[in-house]
C-alpha positions as CSV (number, residue, x, y, z in Angstrom):
1,M,-10.0,226.0,66.9
2,I,-9.6,229.6,68.1
3,R,-8.7,232.2,65.5
4,E,-7.8,235.7,66.0
5,R,-10.4,238.6,65.8
6,E,-9.1,242.1,66.0
7,R,-10.3,244.1,68.6
8,K,-11.1,247.8,68.3
9,S,-9.5,249.8,71.6
10,P,-10.4,253.3,72.1
11,S,-7.7,255.4,72.5
12,G,-6.3,256.3,75.8
13,W,-5.4,259.9,75.1
14,V,-9.4,260.1,74.5
15,V,-10.3,258.1,77.8
16,L,-7.8,259.8,79.8
17,P,-9.1,263.2,80.2
18,I,-12.7,262.2,80.5
19,L,-11.7,259.9,83.6
20,L,-9.3,262.5,85.1
21,F,-12.6,265.3,84.8
22,L,-14.9,262.7,86.5
23,L,-12.6,262.2,89.0
24,A,-12.0,265.8,90.1
25,F,-15.8,266.4,89.8
26,A,-16.6,263.6,91.8
27,A,-13.9,264.9,94.6
28,Y,-15.3,268.3,94.4
29,A,-18.8,267.1,94.9
30,V,-18.0,264.6,97.4
31,A,-16.2,267.7,99.2
32,M,-18.9,269.9,99.0
33,G,-21.7,267.6,99.8
34,N,-23.4,266.7,102.8
35,L,-24.1,263.1,103.9
36,D,-26.6,263.8,106.6
37,R,-28.7,266.5,104.1
38,E,-28.2,264.4,100.7
39,P,-27.3,260.8,101.6
40,V,-28.2,259.5,98.1
41,K,-26.5,262.1,96.2
42,F,-23.3,261.6,98.2
43,I,-23.1,258.2,98.0
44,G,-23.5,258.8,94.3
45,W,-20.6,260.9,93.6
46,V,-18.5,258.4,95.7
47,L,-19.7,255.8,93.5
48,V,-18.7,258.1,90.6
49,G,-15.5,258.5,92.1
50,A,-14.6,254.8,92.7
51,A,-15.8,253.6,89.2
52,A,-13.6,256.3,87.5
53,A,-10.7,255.3,89.9
54,V,-11.3,251.6,89.0
55,C,-11.4,252.5,85.4
56,M,-8.1,253.9,85.7
57,G,-6.6,250.7,85.8
58,G,-7.9,249.9,82.1
59,F,-4.8,251.9,80.2
60,F,-2.5,249.8,78.5
61,V,0.3,250.4,75.9
62,V,0.8,248.5,72.6
63,N,4.2,248.9,70.9
64,P,4.6,248.5,66.9
65,N,4.8,245.0,66.0
66,E,3.0,243.5,69.1
67,G,-0.5,242.3,70.1
68,R,-2.3,242.5,73.3
69,V,-4.7,239.2,73.6
70,L,-7.8,240.3,75.7
71,Q,-9.9,238.0,78.1
72,L,-12.7,238.1,80.4
73,F,-12.6,235.6,83.1
74,G,-11.2,233.1,80.8
75,D,-13.3,234.3,77.8
76,Y,-11.1,235.4,74.6
77,R,-12.7,238.8,73.8
78,G,-10.2,239.9,71.0
79,T,-6.5,241.2,70.2
80,V,-5.3,244.7,69.8
81,R,-2.9,245.4,67.2
82,R,-3.1,248.9,66.8
83,P,0.2,250.5,68.5
84,G,-0.4,253.6,71.0
85,L,-2.1,254.3,74.5
86,R,-5.3,252.2,74.7
87,W,-8.1,251.7,76.7
88,A,-10.0,248.6,77.7
89,S,-12.0,247.3,80.3
90,P,-10.0,247.0,83.7
91,F,-11.4,243.3,84.4
92,F,-9.8,242.1,81.1
93,T,-6.3,240.4,81.6
94,K,-4.2,241.7,78.7
95,Q,-1.3,239.2,77.5
96,T,1.4,240.7,75.3
97,I,2.3,238.8,71.9
98,S,5.7,239.6,70.2
99,L,4.8,239.8,66.6
100,R,8.5,240.5,65.6
101,V,10.4,238.3,63.1
102,R,12.4,236.0,65.4
103,N,15.3,233.5,64.8
104,F,15.8,230.4,66.3
105,E,19.0,227.9,66.0
106,S,18.6,224.5,67.0
107,A,21.0,222.7,68.9
108,R,23.3,220.1,67.0
109,L,21.5,216.6,66.7
110,K,23.2,213.7,66.4
111,V,21.2,211.4,63.7
112,N,21.5,208.7,61.2
113,D,21.1,210.0,57.4
114,N,19.2,207.9,54.7
115,D,22.7,205.6,54.2
116,G,22.8,205.1,58.0
117,N,25.7,207.0,59.1
118,P,25.6,209.3,62.0
119,I,26.0,212.9,61.2
120,E,25.7,216.1,63.3
121,I,22.9,218.5,62.1
122,A,21.6,222.0,63.2
123,A,19.0,224.5,61.4
124,V,18.4,228.2,61.9
125,V,14.7,229.1,61.5
126,V,13.4,232.5,61.0
127,W,9.8,232.9,62.4
128,K,7.1,235.1,63.7
129,V,3.8,234.8,65.2
130,V,0.8,235.4,62.7
131,D,-2.2,234.5,64.8
132,T,-2.1,235.5,68.6
133,A,-5.1,233.4,69.5
134,E,-3.9,230.1,68.2
135,A,-0.4,230.8,69.9
136,V,-2.0,231.4,73.1
137,F,-5.0,228.9,73.0
138,E,-3.9,226.1,70.8
139,V,-0.3,225.2,72.4
140,D,1.0,225.6,76.1
141,N,4.1,227.6,75.4
142,Y,4.4,228.6,71.7
143,E,8.2,229.3,72.1
144,N,8.9,226.0,73.1
145,Y,6.8,224.5,71.0
146,V,8.8,226.3,67.6
147,K,12.3,224.7,69.6
148,V,10.5,221.2,69.9
149,Q,8.9,221.1,66.5
150,T,11.9,222.5,64.6
151,E,14.2,219.9,66.2
152,A,11.5,216.9,65.2
153,A,11.7,218.3,61.5
154,V,15.2,218.6,61.4
155,R,15.8,214.9,62.5
156,N,12.9,213.9,60.1
157,L,14.8,215.6,57.3
158,A,18.4,214.0,58.0
159,T,17.0,210.5,58.0
160,R,15.4,211.4,54.4
161,Y,18.5,212.2,52.5
162,P,21.9,211.0,52.7
163,Y,24.9,213.2,53.9
164,D,26.4,213.0,50.2
165,T,26.0,211.1,47.1
166,H,28.5,210.3,43.9
167,E,25.2,209.8,41.7
168,D,24.1,213.3,40.0
169,H,20.6,212.2,39.9
170,Q,20.4,211.6,43.8
171,M,19.9,214.5,46.2
172,S,21.8,215.0,49.6
173,L,22.4,217.0,52.2
174,R,25.4,218.7,51.2
175,G,25.0,218.8,47.5
176,N,21.4,220.2,47.6
177,T,21.3,222.7,50.4
178,D,18.8,224.9,48.5
179,I,16.1,222.3,47.7
180,V,17.0,220.6,51.2
181,A,16.2,224.1,52.9
182,G,12.9,224.5,51.2
183,H,11.8,221.1,52.2
184,L,12.8,222.0,55.7
185,Q,10.9,225.3,55.6
186,K,7.9,223.3,54.3
187,E,7.9,220.6,57.0
188,I,8.5,223.2,60.0
189,Q,5.8,225.4,58.8
190,D,3.2,222.3,58.9
191,R,4.3,221.6,62.2
192,L,3.9,225.1,63.3
193,S,0.9,226.3,61.7
194,R,-1.4,225.1,64.6
195,A,0.2,227.5,66.7
196,G,-0.3,230.5,64.9
197,V,3.3,230.8,63.8
198,Q,4.9,231.4,60.2
199,A,8.4,229.9,59.2
200,I,9.7,232.4,56.7
201,E,13.0,231.0,56.3
202,A,14.9,227.8,57.5
203,R,18.7,226.5,56.8
204,I,20.9,224.3,57.8
205,S,23.6,225.8,59.9
206,H,25.7,222.8,60.8
207,L,26.5,219.8,58.9
208,A,29.0,217.1,59.6
209,Y,30.0,213.7,60.0
210,A,30.0,212.4,63.7
211,A,33.2,212.3,65.4
212,E,33.2,208.3,65.3
213,I,33.3,208.2,61.5
214,A,34.5,211.6,60.7
215,A,38.3,210.3,60.2
216,A,37.2,207.6,57.7
217,M,34.9,209.5,55.8
218,L,37.3,212.1,55.1
219,R,39.5,209.7,53.6
220,R,36.7,208.4,51.4
221,Q,36.2,211.9,49.9
222,Q,39.6,212.3,49.3
223,A,39.9,208.8,47.4
224,G,36.8,209.9,45.7
225,A,38.6,213.5,44.6
226,V,41.7,211.5,43.7
227,V,39.9,209.2,41.4
228,A,37.8,212.4,39.9
229,A,41.1,214.1,38.9
230,R,42.9,210.9,37.7
231,T,39.9,210.2,35.5
232,K,40.2,214.1,34.0
233,I,43.9,213.4,33.5
234,V,43.7,210.5,31.6
235,E,40.9,211.9,29.4
236,G,43.2,214.9,28.8
237,A,46.3,212.6,28.2
238,V,44.1,210.5,25.6
239,G,43.1,213.4,23.7
240,M,46.6,214.7,23.5
241,V,48.1,211.3,22.4
242,E,45.4,211.2,19.9
243,L,46.0,214.8,18.6
244,A,50.1,213.8,18.8
245,L,49.2,210.9,16.5
246,E,47.3,212.7,14.2
247,Q,49.7,215.5,13.5
248,L,52.3,213.3,12.4
249,S,50.6,211.2,10.4
250,R,49.2,214.0,8.9
251,S,52.9,215.6,8.3
252,Q,54.1,212.1,7.4
253,M,57.3,213.3,9.2
254,V,57.7,209.8,10.7
255,Q,56.2,206.1,9.5
256,L,55.3,204.2,12.5
257,D,53.8,200.7,12.6
258,E,51.5,199.3,14.9
259,E,53.9,198.2,17.2
260,R,55.6,201.4,17.5
261,K,52.7,203.6,17.8
262,A,51.7,201.6,20.8
263,A,55.1,202.2,22.1
264,M,54.5,205.9,21.7
265,V,51.2,205.8,23.2
266,S,52.6,204.2,26.1
267,N,55.4,206.1,26.7
268,L,52.9,209.5,26.6
269,L,50.6,208.2,29.0
270,V,53.5,207.5,31.5
271,V,54.7,211.0,30.7
272,L,51.3,212.8,30.9
273,C,50.0,210.7,33.9
274,G,52.7,210.1,36.1
275,E,53.2,212.0,39.0
276,H,56.8,212.6,39.4
277,D,58.7,214.3,36.5
278,V,60.0,211.7,33.8
279,Q,63.7,211.2,33.3
280,P,64.4,211.1,29.6
281,V,66.4,208.6,27.9
282,V,68.1,209.6,24.7
283,N,68.3,206.6,22.2
284,T,71.6,207.0,20.2
285,G,70.6,204.4,17.9
286,T,68.3,203.7,15.3
287,L,64.6,203.9,15.9
288,Y,64.0,200.1,16.3
289,Q,67.4,199.7,18.4
């Protein structure tokens, strides 16, 4: 693999006055010279002026957080990262590579999760180029490579986890977003390492069931929420009944046999667990009639 190596390029502000001086002096010497009397000297100053003019094409600007990949007839000669006006051989080709942090949001992909349910998923990736030589020479188009490999990593991630789970020990895409994001970032980095790109962060930006099963899954989630709420209600009602029986027994206000205790428990559970208000029935007789 071709690795980046930094090239020390001279400052353009140092080279520029030298070339301007050579151009001016060569023009003056040619204007004052005589081709018939001193042909060698005349031709020499013409060549100096032409060389200085050609060298004027070697200036280039490097912006902050930017690199210039230098090549000479296909041979990699290094990368200039130092910002400012720089100069290199005019025969070098100079390709600009941005080193800034960039964002990419994948398209909404339709895949099957670990349970086989079709879901829609998308991710946002924060990335930057860290090796300009690998980005230029190891892949055909590093920006397109980032997009394709990110979508492939998102698809692979979605098939390894279920969308949602009702078990605490099992991971899911919706319930363990931070852990899943860490796994996604690692997988994307493994895929992009050969392109000289670093995946700084990866997050799931969109997660939903596919349209054809969204309504059914919504009813399933609502049913699960109802069951969970009923469980809490029953647990609280049983605790309140136990507390009422314990306080009645301690105060000895009323002596209840097992049958009446069962009837009291049944009535209290109906009152506490019912969805609608209970209509009271006043007993004007004895406790047993």
